[in-house]
Every structure is written in structure tokens, then in C-alpha cells.
N, C-alpha and C positions, 0 to 999 in steps of 0.2 A: 227403114223407110221402104215402102212398097214401090214397085216400078210405076204404078199408076200415079202415085203421089209425086214421084219425080217428074213424070211427064206433065202433070198439071202445074208443077212449079216452073218448069221451063216455059210452058205456054203462058203462064202469068207474067214471066219476065218479058216475053215478046210483046204482050199487050201494054205493059206499063213502062218498060225500059226505054222505048223510043221517045217517050214524052218527057223524060226528065230534064232535057235541055230547056224546055219552055218554062219550067218552074225553077229557074236558076238565075244567076246574075249575068248570064251570057248575053242576053238581048236587052235587059232593062236593069237599072240600078235597084238594088234592094232597098235603098233609102226611101223610094217612092211607093213601096209596097205596104199593105196593111200589116200589122204586127204579126198575125198568125201566119200569113203567107211569107213574110220576111224570115221568120224562124225556119220554116221549111226550106226556103231558097238558100239560106246561108249554110244549112247543114247538108245540102244536096251535094253529092260527089262531083257533079258537073261544075258547080260553083267553085269548088276548091281547085279543080283542074283549070278552069278559066282564069281564076285569080293567079295561080302559079305561073301559067303561061304569060299572062300580062306582066308579071314581075320579071320573069326571065328575059322576055323580049324587050322590056323597057317601054312598052306602050300601054297606056291606060293608067288610071290612078291607083294608088295604094288603097288598101282596105281602110275605110273610115274608122275612127276610134270607136264608134258605136257598134261596129260589126261584130258578129259572133267569132268565137275562138278559131273555127276552121279557116276563116278568111285571113286571119292574122298569121296563121301557120299553114299556108296553103300547100306548100310542097310536101310537108310531113303528112298532112291530112289526105292528100292525093295518094300517097304511097299506102297509107293505112286503109283507105277505102278500096284501093285496088286489091290488096291482099285479102281483105274481108270478102269482097265480092267474088274473087276467085275461089276462096275457101268454101263458099256456099254453092256457087254455080258449077264448079268442076265435078263434084260428086254427083250432082243431079244430071249433068251432061253425060257422064260416064254410065250412069244407070240407064238413061234413055238410049244411049248407044248400044249397051248390052241387050236391052229389050228389043230394039229394032233389028239387031244383027243376028238374032237367034233364028235359025232355020234348019 
């Protein structure tokens, strides 16, 4: 991967990463969403984090039976998403750091 590609990927994360909470079950129930949006929201990393925190803290409903697999296994999904995101972002961040610290 070239350094420019790494910088573009980090920039892409900045553009879209901050908006993932709005396409999740954080603010609205997924049962009221259209099917295509519901699928995206239920597989969103923020949705699994939100659901696992609701379960741990004891406030909020459990995932409905019609919900996707990540909401029924929210804690495991949150850990898997965290590892996958770190595995992708860490090398890109290191490449960007190396590029910017060259002098």
C-alpha cells in the first residue's frame, strides 16, 4: 500500500466514521426502519456496542427475535468489530504517521 493510499483511507474514515451512530439503533429502533436500512443498522458496529451496553446496564429492551445475529450476540460482535477495525486502521495510521514524520 502506498502512503498516499493510506492517507486517503484515513481521510475516508474521518468523513464517514463520525456518521455511523446515526445509522444504528442508538437513537431509533431498527424495527421502524425500511428493510434495507434495518440491515445496515443492525450490522453497524455502533448498534452492537449500544445493544451490549443496554444489556450490561440493564436498561433498554433485549434485541427483538426478528433482529439480526449481531444484536443477539452484541458483546461478541462488539469485540470482533473492535479487533477488525483496529486491524485495518492501525496500519493505515502508522503509514500516515511515518509519512508525516519524515523530515
